[in-house]
N, C-alpha and C positions, 0 to 999 in steps of 0.2 A: 717533166720540164716545168719550170715556174713561169709560164707565159701569162701576160696580162691581157685580159679581154681577147683571148684567142678564139678562133673559130675552127671547126673541124669539117672537112669535106669528106663524106663517106664515098668510097670508090664504088661506082655503079657499073663498072665494066667499060667505061668510056676511055680508060687509060690502059690499053693492053700492053704497051711497052713497059709501063711502071708495074703492072702485074707481074711481068717476067722478072722484074728486079726485086720482088718480094714486098710490095707496098703494104704498109700497115695502116697509115693514115696520112692525111695532108693537113698542114697547119698554116694558118695565117695569123699575124699579130700586128697591131699598130706600130710596135717597136721596129718592125722591118716592113715598112709600107711598100706595097707593090711586089713583095716576094712571097712565094708559096714554098714551104718546106715539105717535101715528100719523104716521110720517114719509112725506111725499109729495113728488113732483116736480110742481110747479105748471107750468101752461102759460102763465100770464100773472101779472104782478105788479101792474100798474097797474089800478085799478078806477075806472071812471067812475061818478060818483054821479048819481042822478036829478036833474034840474034843480029847484032849490028856491030861492026868493028870499032865504031867510035863511041859506043856507050860503055861507061865504066861500071855498069851494074846490070844485073839480069832480072831483078825483082823489084817491084814497087808496091806501095800501099796507098790507096786513095780513100780518105775518109768521106769525101763528098764527090758528087758528080754535078757539074755546073758550078758557077762561081760568081758571086756578087761583085767581085772586082770589075767585072764587065770590060776587061781589056779588049779593045777592038781587034787586036792582032793575034789573039790566043789560038794556038794550033789545035787545042783540045775541043773546040766548038763542035766539030762534026760527030763527036762521040755521043752527043745528046740525041742524034737522030736514031740511034739504036733503040731509044726509049720511045720512039714515035713523037719526039719533041723536036722543035726546030733549033738550028745552030745559032740563031740570032737572039731575039728577045727572050726566048725560053731558057737559053743557056744562062742568061744573066739573072733571071727572076724565078725560075723553077728549080730549086736546089734539092738534089737527092741526098739524104742524110743516112749513112749506114750506122744506125744506132747501136748495133751489136758488133761493130768492127773489131774492137779490142778483144772481146771474148773469142771471136772466131780466129783472130790472128794468134792468140795465145795457144789455141788448140792446134793450129797448123805448125807453129814453131816447135811444138812438143813432139812432132812426128820423128821417128828414127831416121827417116829419109832426109830430113832437113839438114843441110850442110853448113848452116850459119853463114850464108853468103850475104854480101852487102845488100841492104834494102834502101831504096830511095823513096822519100816522101815529098810530095809537091811537084811531081813530074807532069801530072795531068791537070788537076785543079788545086788551088792553094789550100793547104790544111789549116792555115791561120786566117782564112777569111772571117768576116764578122760573125757568122753563125757558130764558129768554134767557141765564142764567148758564152753561148747558151748551152751547147751540146757537150762541150768539154770531152771530146773524143781523144785528143792527142795525149793527155797524161796516161791513159790506159795503154795506148799504142806504144809510147816511149818505154813504159815499165815492162811491157811484154817483150819488146826487143832486147832491152838491157838484161833482163833476168834470164833470157834464153841464150845470152852470149852472142847476139847478132849485131854486127856493126851497121850503122845507118847514117843517112844524111837527110837534111831538110833544106828545101828551096822554098822561099816565101817572099812575099811583099808585105806580109801582115805584121804589124807591130805587136799584135797580141802574143807573139812568141816570147816577149819579155816575161809574161806570166809564168812560163815554164822553164825559165833559165835555171832556177835552183834544181829542178828535176833533171834537166839536161846536163848540168854539172855533175850530179851524182852518177848519171848514166855514163858519162865520159870516164869515170873511174873504173867502169866495168868493160866497156867496149869502145871502139873508135867511133866518135861522133863528129859529124861535119855539119856546119850551118852555112848556107849561102843566102844572100839577100839580093833580090833583083832591084836595081836602082835606075829609074828613068832620069835622063839628063836633057834639059832643054827648056823652052819657054813655058812658064807655069800654066797659062790658060790652055795652051795646046795640049800639054801633058794631061790636064784634067779631062779634055775631050777624048783622048785616046785611052786613058785609064781612069774612068770616072768614079769607080768605087774603091780606089786604092788610097792608102795613107799618102801624105805628101812626101816628096823626096827628102825634105828636112827631117820628117818623122822617121823615115827609114835610115837616114844617116845617124840619128840618135840611137836607133836600134842596133846598128852596126857597132857603134861605140859600146853599147851595153853588153853585147855579145862578147866583144873583145875584152872588156873589163872583167867579165865573168871567167876569163881564162879559156874560152872556147875558140877554136879556129873559125874564122869567119871569112868566107870568100864573097866577093862583091861581083855580081853580074851586071855590068853597065849596059842596060837595054830597056827600052829603045833609046837611041840618041836622037833627039828631036831637033830639027833645024830651027 
């Protein structure tokens, strides 16, 4: 990674939860002030969800754990506690990066047992949060899914998805691809308090237009609606 003035924290055994996750190193950089990236080597990429009648998918891929969007209402916060981190500030500022996720996913999709079921991305933490601009995990994930014939969908608040629109358009020629953008509606100052790390609603509206102009289906999730 091309980090400027980065610092590395060597794991001294004080992060047992992250050791379970396959911690390689922890990185801090002035470009992401206040955030520590814990780079891990994951053992699996595909996650099977608990059976639920209202879920239109059974498998997910999460490139990150934790999210710098820092949405106050995020339901995924308690998942950080599995790593012996807290669901509050740690979730916002200690981001776990699955650096080998695309390679592991490609291996899993090549198994004879894989039935090419729909895979959802962005169900736990946002795959297009700011860190994706540095780690560039999504292009490899998208290629692995498309080349294996696996349909997929992406849910995001991150305008960085624009970078991958040409790749997503190519993938849509091979498999069903869905894009959904979460859009907050309400008083701007309050919106920034509730979603302090996200792009503005206007920037997300511009993203929605760009996705539509690229010929991809774009669903809009209007949430939260702020009084």
